[in-house]
Each structure stands twice: as C-alpha cells, then as structure tokens.
FIKOLZA-1660 file (N, C-alpha, C; in steps of 0.1 Angstrom, whole numbers, plus 5000, padded with zeros to 4 digits):
% residues 238
   i   px   py   pz ch aa at
   1 1182 2804 2038  A  M  N
   1 1171 2800 2032  A  M CA
   1 1172 2784 2024  A  M  C
   2 1165 2777 2024  A  A  N
   2 1164 2763 2018  A  A CA
   2 1162 2763 2003  A  A  C
   3 1171 2751 2002  A  L  N
   3 1175 2747 1988  A  L CA
   3 1164 2752 1980  A  L  C
   4 1167 2761 1968  A  Q  N
   4 1150 2763 1958  A  Q CA
   4 1152 2752 1948  A  Q  C
   5 1144 2749 1940  A  T  N
   5 1142 2739 1928  A  T CA
   5 1137 2746 1917  A  T  C
   6 1143 2743 1904  A  A  N
   6 1137 2750 1894  A  A CA
   6 1133 2735 1885  A  A  C
   7 1124 2739 1877  A  T  N
   7 1117 2731 1864  A  T CA
   7 1122 2736 1853  A  T  C
   8 1130 2724 1848  A  I  N
   8 1139 2726 1838  A  I CA
   8 1133 2722 1825  A  I  C
   9 1130 2733 1815  A  H  N
   9 1123 2731 1799  A  H CA
   9 1132 2731 1791  A  H  C
  10 1135 2718 1784  A  Q  N
  10 1141 2719 1771  A  Q CA
  10 1134 2720 1759  A  Q  C
  11 1135 2731 1753  A  L  N
  11 1126 2732 1742  A  L CA
  11 1133 2733 1726  A  L  C
  12 1143 2726 1727  A  G  N
  12 1153 2724 1715  A  G CA
  12 1156 2739 1705  A  G  C
  13 1153 2734 1689  A  L  N
  13 1155 2745 1684  A  L CA
  13 1139 2749 1680  A  L  C
  14 1137 2762 1688  A  I  N
  14 1121 2767 1686  A  I CA
  14 1122 2782 1683  A  I  C
  15 1112 2784 1670  A  D  N
  15 1113 2800 1671  A  D CA
  15 1109 2808 1680  A  D  C
  16 1118 2821 1676  A  Y  N
  16 1118 2827 1686  A  Y CA
  16 1105 2832 1694  A  Y  C
  17 1093 2839 1685  A  Q  N
  17 1082 2844 1691  A  Q CA
  17 1073 2832 1699  A  Q  C
  18 1076 2818 1694  A  E  N
  18 1070 2807 1706  A  E CA
  18 1080 2802 1717  A  E  C
  19 1091 2809 1719  A  A  N
  19 1098 2807 1729  A  A CA
  19 1092 2819 1736  A  A  C
  20 1091 2828 1731  A  W  N
  20 1087 2842 1738  A  W CA
  20 1076 2843 1747  A  W  C
  21 1066 2832 1738  A  D  N
  21 1051 2832 1744  A  D CA
  21 1051 2821 1755  A  D  C
  22 1062 2812 1749  A  Y  N
  22 1059 2799 1763  A  Y CA
  22 1065 2808 1778  A  Y  C
  23 1078 2815 1776  A  Q  N
  23 1085 2824 1785  A  Q CA
  23 1072 2830 1793  A  Q  C
  24 1063 2839 1784  A  M  N
  24 1054 2847 1789  A  M CA
  24 1046 2839 1797  A  M  C
  25 1038 2831 1791  A  T  N
  25 1030 2819 1802  A  T CA
  25 1037 2816 1816  A  T  C
  26 1048 2814 1817  A  L  N
  26 1052 2810 1832  A  L CA
  26 1053 2821 1837  A  L  C
  27 1059 2835 1829  A  F  N
  27 1060 2845 1838  A  F CA
  27 1048 2849 1845  A  F  C
  28 1040 2854 1836  A  K  N
  28 1024 2854 1843  A  K CA
  28 1020 2847 1851  A  K  C
  29 1020 2834 1851  A  Q  N
  29 1019 2825 1860  A  Q CA
  29 1023 2828 1876  A  Q  C
  30 1037 2831 1873  A  T  N
  30 1042 2835 1888  A  T CA
  30 1040 2845 1896  A  T  C
  31 1038 2854 1883  A  V  N
  31 1035 2873 1891  A  V CA
  31 1018 2869 1895  A  V  C
  32 1008 2862 1884  A  N  N
  32 0996 2858 1895  A  N CA
  32 1000 2855 1905  A  N  C
  33 1005 2843 1907  A  R  N
  33 1005 2840 1920  A  R CA
  33 1006 2848 1932  A  R  C
  34 1020 2855 1931  A  K  N
  34 1025 2865 1936  A  K CA
  34 1012 2876 1943  A  K  C
  35 1005 2881 1933  A  L  N
  35 0994 2889 1933  A  L CA
  35 0981 2881 1942  A  L  C
  36 0977 2868 1940  A  V  N
  36 0969 2862 1948  A  V CA
  36 0974 2859 1962  A  V  C
  37 0988 2856 1963  A  N  N
  37 0996 2850 1978  A  N CA
  37 0995 2869 1984  A  N  C
  38 0993 2878 1977  A  R  N
  38 0992 2893 1985  A  R CA
  38 0981 2894 1994  A  R  C
  39 0971 2887 1988  A  D  N
  39 0955 2893 1996  A  D CA
  39 0954 2881 2001  A  D  C
  40 0963 2870 2004  A  L  N
  40 0961 2855 2014  A  L CA
  40 0969 2856 2028  A  L  C
  41 0962 2855 2037  A  P  N
  41 0972 2849 2051  A  P CA
  41 0984 2840 2046  A  P  C
  42 0994 2843 2054  A  A  N
  42 1006 2833 2054  A  A CA
  42 1003 2818 2052  A  A  C
  43 0994 2819 2057  A  E  N
  43 0993 2800 2062  A  E CA
  43 0984 2795 2046  A  E  C
  44 0979 2807 2040  A  Q  N
  44 0973 2799 2027  A  Q CA
  44 0978 2802 2013  A  Q  C
  45 0991 2807 2015  A  Q  N
  45 0998 2812 2006  A  Q CA
  45 1004 2799 1997  A  Q  C
  46 1006 2802 1985  A  T  N
  46 1014 2790 1977  A  T CA
  46 1028 2792 1969  A  T  C
  47 1036 2786 1975  A  Q  N
  47 1049 2786 1968  A  Q CA
  47 1049 2788 1953  A  Q  C
  48 1055 2801 1949  A  T  N
  48 1059 2804 1935  A  T CA
  48 1071 2791 1932  A  T  C
  49 1068 2787 1918  A  E  N
  49 1077 2780 1914  A  E CA
  49 1088 2790 1904  A  E  C
  50 1102 2784 1902  A  N  N
  50 1112 2787 1894  A  N CA
  50 1111 2781 1883  A  N  C
  51 1113 2785 1872  A  H  N
  51 1117 2777 1858  A  H CA
  51 1126 2778 1855  A  H  C
  52 1136 2771 1844  A  F  N
  52 1148 2777 1836  A  F CA
  52 1144 2769 1821  A  F  C
  53 1147 2776 1815  A  I  N
  53 1144 2774 1799  A  I CA
  53 1155 2775 1790  A  I  C
  54 1157 2761 1785  A  F  N
  54 1168 2761 1776  A  F CA
  54 1167 2760 1761  A  F  C
  55 1173 2770 1753  A  C  N
  55 1166 2764 1734  A  C CA
  55 1179 2769 1728  A  C  C
  56 1175 2769 1714  A  E  N
  56 1183 2774 1707  A  E CA
  56 1172 2780 1693  A  E  C
  57 1173 2791 1687  A  H  N
  57 1167 2798 1677  A  H CA
  57 1172 2798 1664  A  H  C
  58 1164 2798 1658  A  P  N
  58 1168 2801 1640  A  P CA
  58 1175 2816 1645  A  P  C
  59 1180 2819 1629  A  H  N
  59 1184 2832 1627  A  H CA
  59 1174 2842 1630  A  H  C
  60 1179 2848 1645  A  T  N
  60 1172 2861 1647  A  T CA
  60 1175 2868 1652  A  T  C
  61 1171 2884 1651  A  Y  N
  61 1181 2896 1660  A  Y CA
  61 1171 2902 1667  A  Y  C
  62 1173 2903 1678  A  T  N
  62 1164 2908 1689  A  T CA
  62 1168 2924 1695  A  T  C
  63 1159 2933 1693  A  L  N
  63 1163 2947 1704  A  L CA
  63 1160 2950 1717  A  L  C
  64 1167 2954 1725  A  G  N
  64 1160 2958 1738  A  G CA
  64 1153 2968 1738  A  G  C
  65 1144 2973 1747  A  K  N
  65 1134 2982 1749  A  K CA
  65 1143 2997 1749  A  K  C
  66 1158 2997 1751  A  S  N
  66 1162 3010 1752  A  S CA
  66 1173 3014 1743  A  S  C
  67 1175 2998 1734  A  G  N
  67 1183 2998 1723  A  G CA
  67 1179 3006 1710  A  G  C
  68 1188 3008 1701  A  D  N
  68 1190 3018 1692  A  D CA
  68 1190 3010 1679  A  D  C
  69 1176 3011 1671  A  V  N
  69 1174 3002 1659  A  V CA
  69 1185 3006 1647  A  V  C
  70 1192 3016 1647  A  N  N
  70 1202 3016 1638  A  N CA
  70 1211 3010 1638  A  N  C
  71 1212 3003 1651  A  H  N
  71 1226 2993 1653  A  H CA
  71 1221 2978 1645  A  H  C
  72 1210 2978 1638  A  L  N
  72 1208 2968 1629  A  L CA
  72 1209 2972 1615  A  L  C
  73 1219 2966 1613  A  L  N
  73 1225 2968 1598  A  L CA
  73 1219 2966 1585  A  L  C
  74 1208 2958 1588  A  A  N
  74 1203 2951 1575  A  A CA
  74 1186 2955 1574  A  A  C
  75 1184 2958 1562  A  N  N
  75 1172 2961 1561  A  N CA
  75 1155 2950 1559  A  N  C
  76 1148 2951 1557  A  E  N
  76 1140 2939 1557  A  E CA
  76 1145 2933 1544  A  E  C
  77 1145 2937 1536  A  N  N
  77 1150 2926 1522  A  N CA
  77 1160 2921 1525  A  N  C
  78 1175 2921 1532  A  L  N
  78 1184 2917 1535  A  L CA
  78 1183 2907 1544  A  L  C
  79 1174 2909 1551  A  L  N
  79 1168 2899 1564  A  L CA
  79 1162 2890 1559  A  L  C
  80 1152 2887 1547  A  K  N
  80 1147 2877 1543  A  K CA
  80 1158 2870 1534  A  K  C
  81 1166 2878 1529  A  Q  N
  81 1182 2869 1522  A  Q CA
  81 1189 2861 1527  A  Q  C
  82 1187 2865 1545  A  I  N
  82 1198 2858 1550  A  I CA
  82 1191 2849 1559  A  I  C
  83 1178 2848 1558  A  G  N
  83 1169 2840 1568  A  G CA
  83 1167 2843 1579  A  G  C
  84 1167 2854 1584  A  A  N
  84 1164 2862 1597  A  A CA
  84 1156 2869 1601  A  A  C
  85 1148 2868 1612  A  T  N
  85 1137 2876 1616  A  T CA
  85 1142 2885 1624  A  T  C
  86 1134 2895 1629  A  F  N
  86 1138 2909 1636  A  F CA
  86 1127 2912 1647  A  F  C
  87 1130 2910 1659  A  Y  N
  87 1120 2916 1672  A  Y CA
  87 1125 2927 1683  A  Y  C
  88 1115 2936 1685  A  H  N
  88 1116 2945 1693  A  H CA
  88 1111 2941 1708  A  H  C
  89 1118 2938 1718  A  I  N
  89 1116 2932 1728  A  I CA
  89 1115 2941 1743  A  I  C
  90 1112 2933 1755  A  N  N
  90 1109 2941 1763  A  N CA
  90 1121 2938 1775  A  N  C
  91 1135 2933 1770  A  R  N
  91 1141 2929 1778  A  R CA
  91 1150 2945 1777  A  R  C
  92 1159 2943 1792  A  G  N
  92 1173 2954 1787  A  G CA
  92 1180 2954 1778  A  G  C
  93 1193 2961 1774  A  G  N
  93 1202 2960 1766  A  G CA
  93 1198 2962 1756  A  G  C
  94 1208 2962 1748  A  D  N
  94 1204 2969 1728  A  D CA
  94 1201 2956 1723  A  D  C
  95 1212 2955 1709  A  I  N
  95 1207 2943 1698  A  I CA
  95 1215 2933 1699  A  I  C
  96 1211 2921 1695  A  T  N
  96 1219 2911 1696  A  T CA
  96 1215 2899 1688  A  T  C
  97 1221 2889 1684  A  Y  N
  97 1217 2880 1673  A  Y CA
  97 1212 2864 1682  A  Y  C
  98 1203 2859 1677  A  H  N
  98 1206 2845 1680  A  H CA
  98 1203 2837 1668  A  H  C
  99 1209 2824 1671  A  G  N
  99 1209 2812 1656  A  G CA
  99 1212 2800 1665  A  G  C
 100 1212 2789 1654  A  P  N
 100 1216 2776 1657  A  P CA
 100 1230 2774 1662  A  P  C
 101 1234 2764 1673  A  G  N
 101 1244 2766 1679  A  G CA
 101 1251 2776 1691  A  G  C
 102 1236 2782 1695  A  Q  N
 102 1238 2791 1704  A  Q CA
 102 1230 2784 1720  A  Q  C
 103 1238 2786 1728  A  L  N
 103 1229 2781 1741  A  L CA
 103 1222 2795 1748  A  L  C
 104 1208 2794 1745  A  V  N
 104 1200 2801 1753  A  V CA
 104 1192 2798 1765  A  V  C
 105 1196 2806 1774  A  G  N
 105 1187 2802 1789  A  G CA
 105 1179 2813 1792  A  G  C
 106 1167 2811 1799  A  Y  N
 106 1154 2819 1802  A  Y CA
 106 1155 2812 1817  A  Y  C
 107 1159 2820 1826  A  P  N
 107 1157 2816 1838  A  P CA
 107 1143 2827 1842  A  P  C
 108 1135 2820 1847  A  I  N
 108 1119 2824 1851  A  I CA
 108 1121 2822 1867  A  I  C
 109 1130 2831 1872  A  F  N
 109 1128 2829 1886  A  F CA
 109 1120 2841 1895  A  F  C
 110 1115 2837 1907  A  D  N
 110 1112 2843 1915  A  D CA
 110 1120 2849 1927  A  D  C
 111 1126 2862 1923  A  L  N
 111 1134 2865 1931  A  L CA
 111 1136 2867 1950  A  L  C
 112 1123 2868 1949  A  D  N
 112 1118 2867 1963  A  D CA
 112 1121 2855 1970  A  D  C
 113 1127 2842 1961  A  N  N
 113 1130 2832 1967  A  N CA
 113 1142 2829 1967  A  N  C
 114 1150 2840 1963  A  F  N
 114 1165 2838 1964  A  F CA
 114 1170 2851 1971  A  F  C
 115 1171 2865 1965  A  F  N
 115 1175 2876 1968  A  F CA
 115 1169 2886 1961  A  F  C
 116 1163 2898 1964  A  T  N
 116 1159 2909 1958  A  T CA
 116 1169 2918 1953  A  T  C
 117 1178 2917 1943  A  D  N
 117 1187 2924 1939  A  D CA
 117 1189 2921 1925  A  D  C
 118 1186 2934 1918  A  I  N
 118 1187 2929 1900  A  I CA
 118 1202 2929 1899  A  I  C
 119 1210 2938 1904  A  H  N
 119 1224 2938 1902  A  H CA
 119 1231 2923 1906  A  H  C
 120 1230 2920 1916  A  K  N
 120 1231 2909 1919  A  K CA
 120 1230 2896 1911  A  K  C
 121 1216 2894 1906  A  Y  N
 121 1213 2886 1898  A  Y CA
 121 1219 2888 1883  A  Y  C
 122 1224 2896 1881  A  M  N
 122 1230 2897 1865  A  M CA
 122 1246 2894 1867  A  M  C
 123 1251 2899 1881  A  R  N
 123 1264 2894 1881  A  R CA
 123 1264 2878 1885  A  R  C
 124 1257 2872 1890  A  L  N
 124 1257 2855 1891  A  L CA
 124 1256 2851 1882  A  L  C
 125 1244 2852 1873  A  M  N
 125 1243 2849 1856  A  M CA
 125 1256 2851 1854  A  M  C
 126 1266 2864 1853  A  E  N
 126 1280 2862 1847  A  E CA
 126 1287 2853 1849  A  E  C
 127 1286 2851 1866  A  E  N
 127 1296 2842 1873  A  E CA
 127 1295 2829 1869  A  E  C
 128 1285 2824 1868  A  A  N
 128 1281 2806 1862  A  A CA
 128 1288 2805 1852  A  A  C
 129 1284 2818 1842  A  I  N
 129 1292 2817 1825  A  I CA
 129 1311 2814 1831  A  I  C
 130 1313 2828 1837  A  I  N
 130 1325 2828 1840  A  I CA
 130 1329 2812 1846  A  I  C
 131 1326 2809 1855  A  R  N
 131 1329 2792 1861  A  R CA
 131 1328 2784 1847  A  R  C
 132 1317 2783 1838  A  Y  N
 132 1318 2774 1829  A  Y CA
 132 1328 2775 1820  A  Y  C
 133 1333 2789 1818  A  L  N
 133 1342 2787 1809  A  L CA
 133 1356 2785 1813  A  L  C
 134 1359 2783 1825  A  A  N
 134 1375 2783 1831  A  A CA
 134 1374 2768 1832  A  A  C
 135 1362 2756 1831  A  N  N
 135 1367 2746 1826  A  N CA
 135 1375 2744 1814  A  N  C
 136 1375 2749 1806  A  F  N
 136 1383 2751 1791  A  F CA
 136 1393 2760 1791  A  F  C
 137 1397 2764 1807  A  N  N
 137 1409 2774 1808  A  N CA
 137 1408 2788 1799  A  N  C
 138 1396 2790 1795  A  L  N
 138 1391 2802 1791  A  L CA
 138 1389 2811 1804  A  L  C
 139 1393 2828 1803  A  K  N
 139 1394 2833 1814  A  K CA
 139 1379 2844 1811  A  K  C
 140 1370 2841 1815  A  G  N
 140 1357 2850 1812  A  G CA
 140 1357 2861 1821  A  G  C
 141 1352 2872 1813  A  E  N
 141 1355 2886 1824  A  E CA
 141 1347 2895 1820  A  E  C
 142 1343 2903 1831  A  R  N
 142 1334 2915 1829  A  R CA
 142 1338 2924 1824  A  R  C
 143 1329 2931 1818  A  W  N
 143 1339 2945 1814  A  W CA
 143 1326 2955 1819  A  W  C
 144 1334 2966 1830  A  E  N
 144 1329 2974 1838  A  E CA
 144 1316 2982 1825  A  E  C
 145 1304 2986 1832  A  G  N
 145 1295 2993 1826  A  G CA
 145 1288 2982 1808  A  G  C
 146 1294 2970 1809  A  N  N
 146 1286 2966 1799  A  N CA
 146 1282 2949 1806  A  N  C
 147 1269 2947 1805  A  T  N
 147 1266 2935 1807  A  T CA
 147 1275 2921 1798  A  T  C
 148 1273 2908 1803  A  G  N
 148 1276 2897 1800  A  G CA
 148 1288 2892 1800  A  G  C
 149 1296 2883 1791  A  V  N
 149 1311 2880 1796  A  V CA
 149 1318 2881 1783  A  V  C
 150 1330 2884 1788  A  W  N
 150 1338 2890 1776  A  W CA
 150 1353 2882 1776  A  W  C
 151 1359 2884 1768  A  L  N
 151 1374 2875 1772  A  L CA
 151 1382 2889 1760  A  L  C
 152 1397 2886 1769  A  D  N
 152 1405 2899 1768  A  D CA
 152 1401 2913 1772  A  D  C
 153 1391 2913 1783  A  V  N
 153 1386 2932 1785  A  V CA
 153 1397 2938 1781  A  V  C
 154 1411 2936 1788  A  D  N
 154 1419 2946 1788  A  D CA
 154 1429 2951 1775  A  D  C
 155 1425 2942 1763  A  K  N
 155 1433 2943 1750  A  K CA
 155 1422 2948 1742  A  K  C
 156 1422 2963 1745  A  P  N
 156 1413 2968 1732  A  P CA
 156 1410 2959 1716  A  P  C
 157 1421 2955 1713  A  S  N
 157 1423 2953 1698  A  S CA
 157 1418 2935 1701  A  S  C
 158 1417 2932 1707  A  S  N
 158 1412 2915 1704  A  S CA
 158 1398 2919 1717  A  S  C
 159 1397 2924 1725  A  R  N
 159 1385 2925 1734  A  R CA
 159 1371 2917 1722  A  R  C
 160 1364 2904 1730  A  R  N
 160 1353 2900 1725  A  R CA
 160 1344 2897 1732  A  R  C
 161 1331 2894 1730  A  K  N
 161 1322 2890 1737  A  K CA
 161 1317 2875 1735  A  K  C
 162 1314 2866 1746  A  I  N
 162 1312 2853 1739  A  I CA
 162 1296 2850 1747  A  I  C
 163 1294 2857 1756  A  C  N
 163 1278 2855 1763  A  C CA
 163 1272 2867 1766  A  C  C
 164 1262 2867 1756  A  A  N
 164 1254 2883 1759  A  A CA
 164 1241 2879 1770  A  A  C
 165 1236 2890 1777  A  M  N
 165 1230 2890 1786  A  M CA
 165 1217 2903 1786  A  M  C
 166 1207 2898 1788  A  G  N
 166 1195 2909 1790  A  G CA
 166 1181 2906 1797  A  G  C
 167 1176 2910 1806  A  V  N
 167 1167 2904 1813  A  V CA
 167 1157 2917 1812  A  V  C
 168 1145 2908 1820  A  H  N
 168 1133 2920 1822  A  H CA
 168 1125 2913 1834  A  H  C
 169 1123 2922 1843  A  T  N
 169 1118 2921 1857  A  T CA
 169 1101 2925 1858  A  T  C
 170 1093 2922 1867  A  S  N
 170 1080 2925 1869  A  S CA
 170 1079 2917 1886  A  S  C
 171 1077 2927 1895  A  R  N
 171 1073 2919 1909  A  R CA
 171 1085 2910 1917  A  R  C
 172 1094 2912 1909  A  W  N
 172 1111 2901 1914  A  W CA
 172 1111 2889 1905  A  W  C
 173 1103 2889 1894  A  V  N
 173 1100 2878 1886  A  V CA
 173 1108 2882 1875  A  V  C
 174 1118 2869 1873  A  T  N
 174 1129 2874 1859  A  T CA
 174 1121 2868 1846  A  T  C
 175 1128 2875 1835  A  M  N
 175 1123 2867 1824  A  M CA
 175 1134 2872 1810  A  M  C
 176 1139 2863 1800  A  H  N
 176 1150 2865 1792  A  H CA
 176 1161 2859 1799  A  H  C
 177 1173 2864 1796  A  G  N
 177 1184 2856 1805  A  G CA
 177 1201 2860 1791  A  G  C
 178 1203 2845 1791  A  F  N
 178 1214 2847 1780  A  F CA
 178 1217 2842 1769  A  F  C
 179 1224 2846 1763  A  A  N
 179 1230 2834 1747  A  A CA
 179 1244 2833 1749  A  A  C
 180 1250 2822 1752  A  L  N
 180 1261 2817 1752  A  L CA
 180 1266 2815 1735  A  L  C
 181 1277 2813 1732  A  N  N
 181 1278 2812 1716  A  N CA
 181 1287 2800 1721  A  N  C
 182 1282 2788 1714  A  V  N
 182 1291 2776 1713  A  V CA
 182 1296 2775 1699  A  V  C
 183 1282 2767 1694  A  N  N
 183 1291 2766 1678  A  N CA
 183 1284 2779 1668  A  N  C
 184 1278 2787 1672  A  T  N
 184 1274 2798 1667  A  T CA
 184 1279 2799 1654  A  T  C
 185 1273 2806 1640  A  I  N
 185 1277 2810 1630  A  I CA
 185 1280 2825 1631  A  I  C
 186 1296 2829 1634  A  L  N
 186 1294 2845 1639  A  L CA
 186 1295 2854 1625  A  L  C
 187 1289 2851 1615  A  D  N
 187 1291 2859 1604  A  D CA
 187 1277 2867 1605  A  D  C
 188 1268 2862 1611  A  Y  N
 188 1256 2872 1616  A  Y CA
 188 1257 2878 1622  A  Y  C
 189 1266 2881 1632  A  F  N
 189 1267 2894 1641  A  F CA
 189 1276 2902 1631  A  F  C
 190 1277 2901 1619  A  G  N
 190 1283 2912 1609  A  G CA
 190 1273 2922 1603  A  G  C
 191 1259 2918 1605  A  Y  N
 191 1249 2926 1600  A  Y CA
 191 1242 2936 1613  A  Y  C
 192 1250 2934 1624  A  I  N
 192 1246 2942 1634  A  I CA
 192 1257 2949 1645  A  I  C
 193 1257 2960 1649  A  I  N
 193 1268 2968 1661  A  I CA
 193 1264 2960 1675  A  I  C
 194 1268 2949 1678  A  P  N
 194 1266 2939 1688  A  P CA
 194 1262 2945 1702  A  P  C
 195 1250 2946 1708  A  C  N
 195 1248 2955 1721  A  C CA
 195 1251 2969 1716  A  C  C
 196 1251 2973 1706  A  G  N
 196 1259 2988 1708  A  G CA
 196 1271 2990 1707  A  G  C
 197 1279 2982 1707  A  I  N
 197 1295 2982 1711  A  I CA
 197 1303 2985 1697  A  I  C
 198 1305 2992 1693  A  E  N
 198 1315 2992 1682  A  E CA
 198 1330 2985 1683  A  E  C
 199 1336 2987 1695  A  N  N
 199 1348 2987 1698  A  N CA
 199 1351 2971 1703  A  N  C
 200 1343 2960 1702  A  A  N
 200 1347 2948 1704  A  A CA
 200 1341 2937 1697  A  A  C
 201 1351 2928 1698  A  G  N
 201 1345 2915 1686  A  G CA
 201 1336 2906 1692  A  G  C
 202 1331 2896 1687  A  V  N
 202 1323 2885 1690  A  V CA
 202 1331 2872 1691  A  V  C
 203 1327 2863 1697  A  T  N
 203 1337 2849 1696  A  T CA
 203 1327 2836 1703  A  T  C
 204 1330 2829 1701  A  S  N
 204 1319 2816 1707  A  S CA
 204 1335 2803 1707  A  S  C
 205 1327 2797 1715  A  L  N
 205 1334 2785 1724  A  L CA
 205 1339 2780 1713  A  L  C
 206 1333 2773 1701  A  A  N
 206 1341 2769 1691  A  A CA
 206 1353 2772 1682  A  A  C
 207 1351 2784 1681  A  K  N
 207 1360 2796 1678  A  K CA
 207 1373 2793 1685  A  K  C
 208 1373 2797 1700  A  E  N
 208 1382 2798 1710  A  E CA
 208 1389 2783 1708  A  E  C
 209 1381 2774 1709  A  L  N
 209 1390 2757 1714  A  L CA
 209 1392 2751 1701  A  L  C
 210 1388 2758 1688  A  G  N
 210 1394 2752 1675  A  G CA
 210 1384 2737 1672  A  G  C
 211 1371 2736 1677  A  R  N
 211 1368 2725 1676  A  R CA
 211 1354 2728 1680  A  R  C
 212 1344 2716 1672  A  T  N
 212 1330 2717 1676  A  T CA
 212 1325 2709 1686  A  T  C
 213 1317 2718 1694  A  L  N
 213 1312 2713 1708  A  L CA
 213 1303 2705 1712  A  L  C
 214 1297 2696 1717  A  D  N
 214 1282 2686 1720  A  D CA
 214 1277 2698 1728  A  D  C
 215 1265 2706 1720  A  W  N
 215 1255 2715 1726  A  W CA
 215 1249 2710 1740  A  W  C
 216 1247 2697 1739  A  E  N
 216 1238 2691 1752  A  E CA
 216 1246 2687 1761  A  E  C
 217 1258 2686 1760  A  E  N
 217 1267 2687 1773  A  E CA
 217 1273 2698 1774  A  E  C
 218 1275 2710 1768  A  V  N
 218 1274 2726 1772  A  V CA
 218 1262 2728 1780  A  V  C
 219 1250 2723 1775  A  R  N
 219 1239 2729 1783  A  R CA
 219 1239 2722 1798  A  R  C
 220 1246 2708 1799  A  V  N
 220 1245 2704 1813  A  V CA
 220 1257 2712 1820  A  V  C
 221 1267 2713 1815  A  G  N
 221 1275 2718 1821  A  G CA
 221 1273 2734 1826  A  G  C
 222 1268 2739 1817  A  V  N
 222 1262 2755 1823  A  V CA
 222 1248 2756 1831  A  V  C
 223 1240 2746 1831  A  L  N
 223 1233 2744 1844  A  L CA
 223 1236 2740 1856  A  L  C
 224 1247 2733 1855  A  R  N
 224 1254 2728 1871  A  R CA
 224 1260 2737 1877  A  R  C
 225 1264 2750 1868  A  E  N
 225 1271 2761 1876  A  E CA
 225 1263 2769 1882  A  E  C
 226 1249 2771 1872  A  F  N
 226 1238 2782 1877  A  F CA
 226 1234 2773 1890  A  F  C
 227 1230 2759 1890  A  E  N
 227 1224 2756 1902  A  E CA
 227 1235 2759 1917  A  E  C
 228 1250 2756 1911  A  E  N
 228 1257 2763 1924  A  E CA
 228 1259 2774 1928  A  E  C
 229 1258 2784 1914  A  V  N
 229 1259 2799 1920  A  V CA
 229 1246 2804 1928  A  V  C
 230 1233 2798 1923  A  F  N
 230 1223 2804 1927  A  F CA
 230 1218 2798 1939  A  F  C
 231 1219 2783 1939  A  G  N
 231 1219 2777 1950  A  G CA
 231 1204 2770 1947  A  G  C
 232 1202 2761 1935  A  F  N
 232 1189 2754 1934  A  F CA
 232 1194 2741 1927  A  F  C
 233 1180 2733 1928  A  E  N
 233 1184 2723 1922  A  E CA
 233 1171 2720 1909  A  E  C
 234 1177 2717 1898  A  G  N
 234 1171 2718 1889  A  G CA
 234 1160 2700 1889  A  G  C
 235 1148 2704 1885  A  T  N
 235 1142 2690 1881  A  T CA
 235 1136 2691 1864  A  T  C
 236 1135 2681 1858  A  P  N
 236 1131 2683 1844  A  P CA
 236 1116 2683 1844  A  P  C
 237 1113 2690 1832  A  H  N
 237 1099 2692 1832  A  H CA
 237 1091 2684 1826  A  H  C
 238 1078 2678 1831  A  S  N
 238 1072 2662 1829  A  S CA
 238 1063 2665 1818  A  S  C
% end
C-alpha cells in the first residue's frame, strides 16, 4: 500500500468541547465521503483524507460510553472549585483527566487507507508511545486487559499509567485517541479512579525524568513515531 498522508492540526490549548466539535467536523466529512464513494464507480471515487489533531485542554474529566460515573469522585460544586469540567463522551474506556501540560492526540484516520483492524490500531498507538518513551530510557509496557501505556506493569506496588487511550470508530473512521502525561498536574487524578482501575497509579514524563519537558519537542517526537509505526507522512494544515 502506498505511503499515506495525514493533515496535522495544531490547536494549542483549547476547550474540550471546541476540540470535540472540531474532531466531529473532520470525522463526519470523512464518513460522508465514504458514503458518497459507495454509490460511485471506482474511477469517480475521491480518496478520503487522514487527519491528526494535537492539543492541550483546560482541566477536564471525560467518561467513556461504557464507564462508571461513580469513578468521578468530585461532585458539581467541587468541580467548580477546582476549575474543571466534565463530559460524558462516545469513546471507549472509562474516566480520564485532561489538563495543561498533557499532550493530547486525536487521529482521525480512515482505516480503509491502512488496515481494517481496531485491535491492531490500538496496539500500534501504544507501540508509537512505547517507542517514544524509549528515547528517555523509560520502558513503556502494555498491561493485558487494559489499554494505554504503563510503567512497571509487573510490580503491583509501583505500576503506573503514563498514557491513556480511548477511541470511537464508525465505518472504519477513527476519532478520539491518546493523552500522554508530559508536564501534567497529577494532583487532578486524585478526583477520579483513573480508567476505573484502583490498583494502579498515574505518572508523567516530568515526574519520571525529574524535569520539565518542552511540550512542542514532545509533540514532534511523538508524531515522528506515529508516522513510522503507521506508515504515513504528516503535512501541516494550511
């Protein structure tokens, strides 16, 4: 299969709802293009585009469609006090936190351009993050039965998540994605049971390395690993 391209959208620090609406616009455009193509002869069909959004969010909690709202430990008043918002959304997975200093990536890929296998898609997202962490001599790992990337999986007393993942797909088009803790304020995870898992902690690159990282340098490095793992070339959104 030919090398794919993906348009890179850099949204900066953006309200979660605004980013969700932006995602949905691109997602629907791609799905609608596929529906139109379905009724056209092959020579008249238009190639679908792939997109990759990078952003940060203000303090936000999101709950996946199969998640348990009881894993949010803060009531409405406390959410206001800590300056956080809450959204029940259509991705898989349970509850997670988004906030400043966290690298959030939303690939909106037409998997018909790559491969039609959601399990493989999730494992390759994990692989890209694992490869990136290796640049810092951090051993990112998978924990069987749980998505995302972890450290010290085989040590229950110190097992901790560094990157959360959750996706939604329709007609092999993806949305949502991953949240890598870079310089994240980890205290905010104390108001939830992250991903509904009580026997694990949460960490960040800054905590593991003992220093603050340049968010943009991390973004570029992570994108490079995704390009390598998935086989695409990123082009900036004009």
